[in-house]
N, C-alpha and C positions, 0 to 999 in steps of 0.2 A: 496571688501568683508568686511563687518563690523567686527570689533574686539570687544572682551568683554571689559567692562568698566575696566580701569586699577586701580591698587592699588592707593589710593588717594595720597600717598606720592610722587610718581613719575609721577602723572598725567600730569604735565606741559610738560614732554618729549613726550607725546602722543597727543598733540594738533596739528592741521594742520597748515600749512603756505604755502605761494605761492612763486614760482619762476616764475616771469612774470605772465602769466595767468594760469600756471600749479599748481594745488593744490597737495601738498605733504601731505600724511595722518598724519605724525608725524615728530619729530625732530631728529630721529635716522637715520644716513646714513652709509651704508657700502661703504667706499671709496675705491679708486683704489689701487691695489698693484700688483707687478709683479707676473706672473703665473695665473692671472685671466682674461686675455684678451679673449673675445669671438671670436675674429678673430686674429689668429696668423699666420704669414707668409702667409697671404691672404687666409687662410682656416679656417673654423669654428672649434672652440675648444670645443668639447662636454664635456670635463672633468670638466669644471667649472659649468656646469648646475646644478648638484645635490647640490653643495654648495650654489649657488645662490638661489635655490628653498628652501633649508632648512632655510636660513636667511630670505627669504621673508615670508615663512609660520610662522616663529617666530615673525614677525611683524615689520621688518625693513621698514621704510617709503620710502627710496630711495636707489637704488643700482647704484653705478658708478663703472664699472669694470675696470680692468687693461687696459692699453693703447693698442689700435689697431693702429699700426704705419703706416703712409702714404707710406713710402718707404720700400724697401727691406733692412733689417738691415745689410745684408752682402755686400751691395753695388752693388748688381746685378740689372739689369733693372727690373722694376716692380713697380706698384703703386696700392694703396688700391682700388681706384675707378674702377680698371680693374677687381676686384673680385665682380662685381655686382650680380652674381648668388649666392654668399654667403649671401649677404644682403637680397636678395629676396627669398632665400630658407631657410636654417637652422636657420639663425638669425631671420627671420620673424616668423618661426614656434615657436621658443623659446619665442619671444615676445607675440605671441598669447597665449601660455601656461601660461606665467608669469601673464599676465593681466587677463586671464580667471580664474586662480586659486587663485590669491592674489590681494590685492589692492596696491601692491608695484609698484612704478615708476622706470623706468630704463633709465638712461642717458648715452649714449655711449661716452667713452673717445677716442678721436682721437689724436694721437701723431705725432708731426711734425718732431721729430728726436732727437737724442742724442747729436749731436755736439761733443764737446771735452769730454763728459761723456761716449763715446763709449768705450767698453772694447776692446782695440786693441792689448794688449800685451799677445797674446796667447802662446808665447814661441816657436811656430812652425809656419811655413808658411801654411796657409790654402788655398787650390786651389780655393775655391769658395768665397774667401774674396777679394773684389776689394777695396784696400786701397784708391785709388784715388777717387773713387766714394763715398765711405762711410765716409772717414775722412774729414768732412766738418765743417765749423765754420763761424761766421760772417766775420772774418778777417784772413789773412794769418798768419801762425806762431803760432797760439794758441796751447799751450802744452796740450797733452792728460792728463787727470786726472790720469789714472792708469799707464801710461808710459810717463812721461813728456818729455823724449828725443824724442818722436814721435810728429810731428807737423801736424796741420790741415791746409787745404787750405780754402780760402774764397769761399763761394757760389757765383755764378754768378747771375746777375740780372734776367736772364732767369730762372735759377733754383729756385730762390725765388718766382717768379711769378707762376712757375709750382707748387710749394708747396701750394701756396694760392689756386690755381685752384683745386688741388686734395682735399684739406681740404673742400672746398665748395661742390665739387661733392660728397665726401664721406658723408658729413652731409645730403645732399639731399637723398642719398641712405638710411641713417639711419632713416630719417623721413618716407620714403616709407616702411621700414621694421617694423615700429611701435614703434621705440625708442621714448621716451618721450622728448628727447632733446639730445644735444651733449655737451661735455666738451672738450675744447681745452687744450691740453697738450703740452707745458705749459710755462708760465712765472714763473717757479718753479724749484727748486733744481738744477739749472745750466744746464738744458736741452737747446736745440738749441734756442728756442724763448727767453729763459731767458738770454742767452748769447748775443743775439741781443739787449736786453733791457738795458744792463749794459755797461757803458762807458769804463771800463777797459778791457772789452772783445770785444768790438765793435769799431774798428778804421776806419770804412768805411767813405768815403767822398761823397758818392752818397746819394740818397733819403732814404736809409736805415741806415744811420749813422749820427753822429753829435748830433743834438738836441734830447731831450727825445722823442719828437713827431716822429722824423724820426726813432729812434731806436725801437719804438713801432709799426712802420708802418706795418711790416709783420703781427703782431698780430691783429691790428685794421682792416687791410684789410681783414683778415680772418673773423672777427666778422661781418663786414659790408656785406661781400660777402654772408655769410650764411643767414643773415637776409634778404638780397635782394632775395635770391633764395628760401628760405624755409618759409618766412613770418615773420613779426615782432613778431608774437605771439609764434614762435617756440623757446624754451629756448636754450640759448647759455651761458655756464658757462666757467670760466677760472680757471684752477688749478694754484694757485698763492702763491709764497713765499713772505711774507711781508718784511722780512729783510734777507739778505744773510748770515750774521753771519760769515764773512770771513775777515781775515787780509791780504790776498794775495793768489796767486795760491797755492793750497794745504796747506793752513794755516787756520785751523779752530779756532774758539773761544769757550770758555766754558761759561756756565751760570754764570753771574755776573762778567765776566772778562772785564776789560777796554780795548778798542781797537778802532782803526780807521777803519771804514767800507771800504772794498775794492770793494764790490759788490754794492747791493742796500741798501741804508740806510732806516731807518724808515721814515725819513722826506721826502725822494724822493718818497716813496710809496704813499704819499698823492696825488702827481701829477699824478703818474701812474694810480691809481684807478679812478681818475677823467677822465682821457683820455679814459680808458677802458669803463667807464660808458657812456661817450659821444658817443663812437662807438656803443653802444647797448648791452653791456654785461648784463646778467640777474642775475648772482650770482658769488660770489668769494669763491672758495674752498681753504682755506688758510692753510699754515704752515710757516716754516722758513727754511733757509739753502740752500746749493748747494752741489754738489758732493765733493767740497773742504771742506765742513763742514757737511757731510751728517748725522751726529748723531742728527741733528735737525729734518730732514725730516723722519729719521728712528730711533727714539730715543731708545737706549738700556736701560738696567736696571739702568745705572748710571745717566740718565737724570731725572729731577724732573717731577712729575705728571703735566699734562697740560702745558708742557714746551713752547708751541706756543700760548697759550691762551692770554697772555698780549698783544702781537703784533696784534693778530686778533681783540681783543676788541678795541684796539687803532684805527685801520684802519676803523672799523665800524663807527666811528664818522664822517668819511669823505665821506661816500657813502650811497645812498638810497637803494641799492640792498642788498639782503640777504647775510650774511657772515657765512660760516661754518668754523670749525677749526678741525684739526686732530693733533695727536701727544700725546700719553699717555692720552687719554680721556676715557679709559675703566672703570674707577671707576664711578658707577652710581651716587654717591652723587656729585662728581665733575661735571659730565655732567649736573645734575639737576641744580646746582648752576650757571653754565655757561649760561644756557638758562633762568632761572628765573631772574637772574640779568640783562639780556639783553646784556650781553657781546657779545654773538653770537646768531644767529637765530637757529642754529642746530649744533649738534656734529657729527663728522665723525670719523669712526674708521675702521680698517681692521683686524689687527692681533688679537685684542681681540675677534673677531668673528671667526677667525681660531681656537683659543683656545676653544671657546664655541659659536657655531652657534645659540644657543638658548638664547643668551644674551638679546635680546629685549623681548622675552616672559617671561624670569625670572624677568626682571625689571618690566614689566607690572604687574606681579603677586606679586611683592614685595618680591621675593625669591632671593634677591641679594647675600645672603651667599652661594647660590648654584651655582653661576657663577664661572666656572673654570677660574682663572685669567691668563692673558698673563703676563709673567715675563720678557719680553724684551730680551730674550736670542738670538733670531734671528737664532737659529740653524736649525729649521725646515722650516722656511719661507725664509727670505732674504739670509741666508747662503746657503741653498740648491739651491736657484735660481742662485746665483753667481757661483755655482759649476756646473751649467748646469743640475741640477736635478729638478724633479717636486716639486713644492711648497706644503708644508703641515704645520704641527705644531708639535713641539717637544713634547708637552703635549697631543696632540690629533691627532694621525696619520690618523684618519678617515676623517679629513678635506681634501677635494680634492682627497681623496682615499676612497670614501664612500663604494664602492663595495668590495674592498679588505679587509677593516677593519670593515665590517658590523657586528654588535653585534646580534647574534642569540641565541635562547635558546639551551642549550646543549641537544643532543639527548639521552645521557646516564647520569643518575645521578651518580656523583662521589664525593668521599670525598677527599678534597684537603688540604694539610698542606703547608702553606707558611712560610718559614724560613727567617726572616729578615723584619724589619719594616721601611726600607728606602723607597724612592720613588718607586723603582722597585717592592718591596714587596707589598706596599700599592696598587699600580696600579694592580698588579696581583690579589690580594685579592678582590678588587673592581670589576674587570671584572668577576671573578669567580662567585661572588654573583649575578651580573646582568645576568649571563647566567643560573642561577638556580643551581649552584653547591654548595655542602656543604663544606664551606671553613672556616678555622680558621688560624689566623696569630700569629706567635710567634716571639718575639723580645728579644734579649739577654740583652739589656740595659733597663733602666727605661723610655726611651723616644722613640716615633716614629719620623721618619725623617731621621735617619742614618746620613751620611756625609752631607746631605743637610741642616741639622740644623746649622752647622757651616757656610756653604755657605750663609745662610739666615740671619746670625747674624748682619752684618754691617747695619748701620742706613739707607743706601740708598736701602736696599733690602726689601722694604715694600711688594712688590708683591710676593717675595719668601716666606715671612711670611704668606701672604694670601694663598699661595698654600698649605703650611703645614696645615693651619687651614681648608682649603677646603677638603683635604684628610681625616683629622680626622673626619670631619663632615660626609663625605660620608660613612666611615666605620661604624660610629655610626648609621646613618640612615638606612643602609643596615643590621644592626644587626649582623655584623661580630664579632665573639669572638676574642678579642685581648689579648694576654698573654704577659705582660711585664716582664722583668727580668727572662726570660725563654728561655735560649739557646736551640736550637734543637740538641738533641743527639740521638745516636743509640737507647738508651733505650726509649726515648720519642716517637720516630717514631714507634717502635715495640709495645708500649703500645697503641698508638692512632690508629694504623692500617689504615692509609690513603690509598687511591688507587694510589695516586701519591704525590710527593713532588716538590714544586717549591722553589728553593734556590735562595734567593736574599740577600746573606750575605755580599755583599759589598767588601771593600778593607781596608787595614790598612796602616797607614803612613809608608813610608820608613825610616829606621834608617841608617844613613850614618856612615861609619867607620872612624869618624874623632876624633882625640885625643881632649879631652875636651868637647865632646858633651853632657856629663852627668852633666856638671856644673849646679848649681842651677839657674843661670840667663839665661839658655837655655830652650826654650819651643817649643812645636809643635804649628803650626798655629791654629789647632783646639782648643788647650788649651787657646790661646790668644782670640779667637773669642767667645768661650762659657763660659769661666771662668773669663772673665774680668781681666786677668792677668795684674798686674801693670808692666810697662816697664820704663826703664831709659830714659834719654834724648837723648842718642845716640844708635840707634838700627840697627843691621844688619839682613836683611832677606835673608835666603839662599834658592834659588829656584825662578826662574823667569817665572814659568808657570802662569796660570790664578789665582790660589789661592795666590801665592806669590806676584804677582803684586797688586791684590786687597788688600791684607793685608798691603803691603808696603805703598800704597796710604792712607789707613785708618789710619795708624800710623802717616804718615806725616801730615795728616789733624789735628792731635792733637798738631801740632807744634814741633814735634820731628825731629831730624836729622836722616835721614834714608838712608842706603846704601842697594842696592839690588844686590845680587851676583847670576850669572847664568853661568853654565859651557858651555852651547851652545853659539854660536856666536851672538845670539839675544834673547831677551825675547819673551814670548808669542808664542812660537813655539808649538802650541796646535792644534792637528788635528781637523778640522771642526769648528774652532773658526771663527765667522763671522768678516770680516774686519771692519765693522762699529763699532762693540764693541771693538775690539782690538785697532783701531785708537783712539777712545775716551779715552780708558784707558791709552794709551801712552801719550796723551795730558795731562791727569790728573797727571800722574807721573812727566811730565816735569814741569807743572804749580806748583806742590808742591815740586819741587826741590829734587826729589829722585835721588840720585847718582847711576848710573848703572855701574856694572862691569861684562861685558859679556866675554865669553871665559875664565872664571876664575875658578880655583879650590880652595876650602877651605882646607888648610893644617892642621890648628890647631885652636882651640878656647881657648883663654886664659882668665884670670880673668876679663880683661876689654878691650880685643882686639880680633880680628879675623885675622889670617894670610892667605893671598891669594897668589896664584901663577898665574900670568897673562902674557902670551907671554914670558915665561921663567924668568920673574922677580918676586921677592917677594914684597908684599905690606901689611902693617899692618894697619887695620882699627880700629879706636876706637869703642868700643862696650860695653855699659852698659848692654844691653840685646841682645839676639840672638833669632830669630824666625825661625823655620825650616818649609819649604814648598817645600820639595824635591819630592813630588809626592806620589803615593800610589802603593801598591802591592795587586793584587787580592787575595781574601780570600775565596776560594771555600768551600762548605760544604762537609766534608769528611764523607761519610756513606758507609757501606757495607750492602746493602739490597738485598733481594731476591724477585723478582717479583714486586717490587715497583719502578717505574721509577722516576728518579730525574732529573728535568729540571733546569739547572743553568742559571740565567739571570742577566744582569747588570754588575756591576763592579767586581763581584766575578769571572767572566769569563775573561773580559778585561776591564781595566779602561777606561771609556769613559765619556760621559756627560749625561745630563738629557734625551736627546733624545734617547741615547743608552739604558738607563734603561727602559724608558716608552715603546718604540717601541719593545724591546725584550719581555717585559711582554705581550704586545698585540699579538706578533707573537706566543707566547706559548699558551696563554689562549684561543685565538680565534680559535685555531686549535685542542683543546682537544676534 
């Protein structure tokens, strides 16, 4: 289906290119992520269809869905090629619809297995989990990523050959279903095929171990087998991590850190891609990292933009097949530069399109300021996936929940007063306007953004700043009256006479009853972040939650000596905080030499010291400055109204995260 001529600025992103003989209409790829597999547990997953169609109609050139795994992930008997009726039935129906209504291509991702990346530490014995069948690896004794005390067994040669056969059979079924190609998952992120490829993970002495060619044999056999069965012109891609970015088992590295590669080095990658190309691979879908360093493959807010682009651009020098890259590529200008410069042939992204499925359409039209940015929080996507919940987006709950969060015109015109201009209040006001309600927003301070202004203050929070700008632009474009320096009072509500009030008044910082807490060298984290408070050379941060840890790291990066005090037995004990984010933040604190004092109580703050009690013993820390990050207390709106309902949303009810505020606003407004 032909698309309108794009805005000239971003036209290079909308030029076609070829994967083998398959023409892709443009350079924008929706790449795979958990929760978007069209075939899950060998049954069709209809929940991803509306999301895929939204992205395709927006103008995405290629969709690569989440992996459809060859084996039963619980270790039970069962192979994907036994679900032939799924390929020939609902998957084929979806392919017919996608190709009939859009010009988007669809390449099915087929997963060979998790290996030691399998989540095996459930904490309980699951009757349907066959540990012996499921916990496999190239070699005996490989430690599980999530529970290193649990060891994996080596796959037998017969099991390896069965995996190859099922991969080939499944690819043939995908071709029959109308899929435009297949992507093998993966020599990437430390999954099973990746473990085979790396010498420190593969200690085999048979034809699947030893030399690089042997370690790649399972993957190259799959490529050759698919080509022989489906034809040389049927595209076969490889999801591929150029460099592992690991210093050992469960030892990740940070951007710019000096280290000796434990997994696959950039130099070895040259030989790997040449062997893959010789086997017949048609494109490389690249990033970096393994489950031991998974903030490269799932970059949180702390990672720089385009974090995997340098390695992708490097490896492109050594192959003739197209190279894509993913990993914080959601900024249209960055994507444009990557393609125009020839660094890569196309840009791939997943979570930016959860945040805004109309990403491609808005870029095509030059409306890049209207793209709702992904902020790398992982709360709605990766975090929910690892908790066994359906994948969506913290900022956009309608993604993969399109029916539940459908935006429909209000049946009755109502006047709505929104109290509070933080994220929850701005989201509520925005949704009210989109539904056709008469809405006005009142904010007690002189700024929109609430507590999120402080959260967005650090230099690495560029996407957070973009989100604040996006909300301000949306309120302005929708013509929503915004009243700053105007707290909502009983008198104001009685004067304005709304039909209902949505209170999003947030929370206030906790004030701890510590002697010396009012000394002039003590400040709140919010004051440090927003007021550029000057700090001494020795700083104690009180509170090891997300804010405290981010503040401690930011101060340490200034070259100061930082101590972080937390009363719980560990830092970052934050509900729903995604492990990929917390792991990287822990690595950053370690790298920047922040001293941690967990299970410690602050007894007193002196003129240049802080007195702790830890395990019954007292300890005095030198402190020229003290920063408080002890959490927040809900601040509900107290009104006594007759006949005017008040809906409290966000932190004023229970201190949560961005997902809590945005989803609460949606739950209220979409049901008015």
